[in-house]
C-alpha positions as CSV (number, residue, x, y, z in Angstrom):
1,M,102.8,24.6,72.7
2,G,106.3,24.5,73.9
3,M,108.1,27.1,76.0
4,T,111.6,27.5,77.4
5,C,112.4,26.4,80.9
6,W,113.1,29.9,82.4
7,L,109.7,31.1,81.3
8,W,107.9,28.2,83.0
9,Q,109.8,28.5,86.2
10,R,109.2,32.2,86.5
11,R,105.5,32.0,85.8
12,A,104.4,28.6,86.9
13,R,101.7,29.7,89.4
14,K,100.3,32.3,87.0
15,I,100.0,29.8,84.1
16,S,98.4,27.1,86.4
17,A,96.0,29.6,87.9
18,L,95.0,30.8,84.4
19,A,94.3,27.2,83.3
20,A,92.3,26.5,86.4
21,S,90.2,29.7,86.0
22,L,89.3,28.8,82.4
23,G,88.6,25.2,83.2
24,V,91.2,23.7,80.9
25,T,93.5,20.7,81.7
26,L,97.2,21.5,81.6
27,Q,99.7,18.6,81.2
28,L,103.4,19.2,81.5
29,T,106.2,17.2,79.9
30,Q,109.9,17.7,80.6
31,H,112.7,16.5,78.4
32,I,116.3,16.7,79.5
33,H,119.0,16.7,76.8
34,G,122.4,17.0,78.6
35,L,122.4,20.5,80.1
36,R,119.4,21.7,78.1
37,R,115.9,21.2,79.5
38,E,112.7,21.5,77.4
39,I,109.3,21.9,79.1
40,E,106.2,21.4,76.9
41,F,102.6,21.6,77.9
42,Q,99.4,20.4,76.4
43,V,96.1,22.1,77.0
44,S,92.7,20.4,76.6
45,G,89.2,21.4,77.3
46,R,86.5,23.7,76.0
47,N,88.3,27.0,76.4
48,V,91.6,26.1,74.8
49,D,91.4,29.0,72.3
50,R,90.7,31.5,75.2
51,F,93.6,30.0,77.2
52,I,96.0,30.5,74.4
53,G,94.8,34.1,73.9
54,E,95.0,34.9,77.6
55,F,98.4,33.2,77.9
56,S,99.9,35.2,75.1
57,R,98.6,38.5,76.6
58,K,99.3,37.9,80.3
59,C,102.3,35.5,80.4
């Protein structure tokens, strides 16, 4: 799942707390292309489907 940089910066604590509460592992990767920055994350664990659902509702 990829997201834009401004979304991650504004809601970083909320997304991290959500991942921790559901017991999933969140891994971030940042790619810089000139002035454009892309931040992607990978989620793994037993509750990935629930994390994606909660992420789309709350974040």
